[in-house]
C-alpha positions as a Python dict, from the first residue, in 0.01 Angstrom:
ca = {
    (1, 'M'): (0, 0, 0),
    (2, 'L'): (-200, -8, 249),
    (3, 'L'): (-540, -118, 352),
    (4, 'L'): (-774, 152, 534),
    (5, 'Q'): (-1164, 112, 711),
    (6, 'C'): (-1386, 417, 760),
    (7, 'P'): (-1485, 416, 1045),
    (8, 'R'): (-1800, 544, 976),
    (9, 'C'): (-1916, 367, 725),
    (10, 'K'): (-1678, 57, 745),
    (11, 'K'): (-1623, 38, 409),
    (12, 'Q'): (-1237, -46, 287),
    (13, 'M'): (-1030, 177, 48),
    (14, 'K'): (-656, 126, -86),
    (15, 'Y'): (-411, 437, 35),
    (16, 'A'): (-122, 427, -165),
    (17, 'S'): (194, 558, 101),
    (18, 'R'): (461, 744, 5),
    (19, 'T'): (653, 713, 317),
    (20, 'L'): (664, 529, 586),
    (21, 'I'): (584, 830, 845),
    (22, 'L'): (187, 818, 903),
    (23, 'G'): (208, 1003, 1187),
    (24, 'G'): (-67, 1346, 1040),
    (25, 'K'): (-169, 1179, 761),
    (26, 'R'): (-554, 1192, 721),
    (27, 'K'): (-734, 1038, 429),
    (28, 'E'): (-1085, 1111, 316),
    (29, 'C'): (-1343, 866, 308),
    (30, 'V'): (-1488, 824, -85),
    (31, 'Y'): (-1794, 649, 21),
    (32, 'C'): (-1913, 922, 277),
    (33, 'G'): (-1671, 1200, 271),
    (34, 'F'): (-1549, 1122, 643),
    (35, 'S'): (-1194, 1252, 683),
    (36, 'F'): (-1011, 1021, 908),
    (37, 'K'): (-669, 960, 1079),
    (38, 'V'): (-454, 694, 839),
    (39, 'K'): (-266, 570, 1116),
    (40, 'D'): (-574, 429, 1382),
    (41, 'N'): (-700, 246, 1074),
    (42, 'I'): (-463, 48, 891),
    (43, 'L'): (-603, -336, 891),
    (44, 'K'): (-312, -455, 651),
    (45, 'K'): (-49, -379, 420),
    (46, 'I'): (-107, -556, 73),
    (47, 'E'): (120, -570, -224),
    (48, 'A'): (79, -318, -500),
}
């Protein structure tokens, strides 16, 4: 599980990655609806 940060509103959210390949993965922010690349906005890896 990864901790991501939205580049627009700066809120943090969890992302459960099923694979380690994050090249083309995108996530929509649950707070503001902005869609961003997962790979560029990882804060840290957390234990689930």
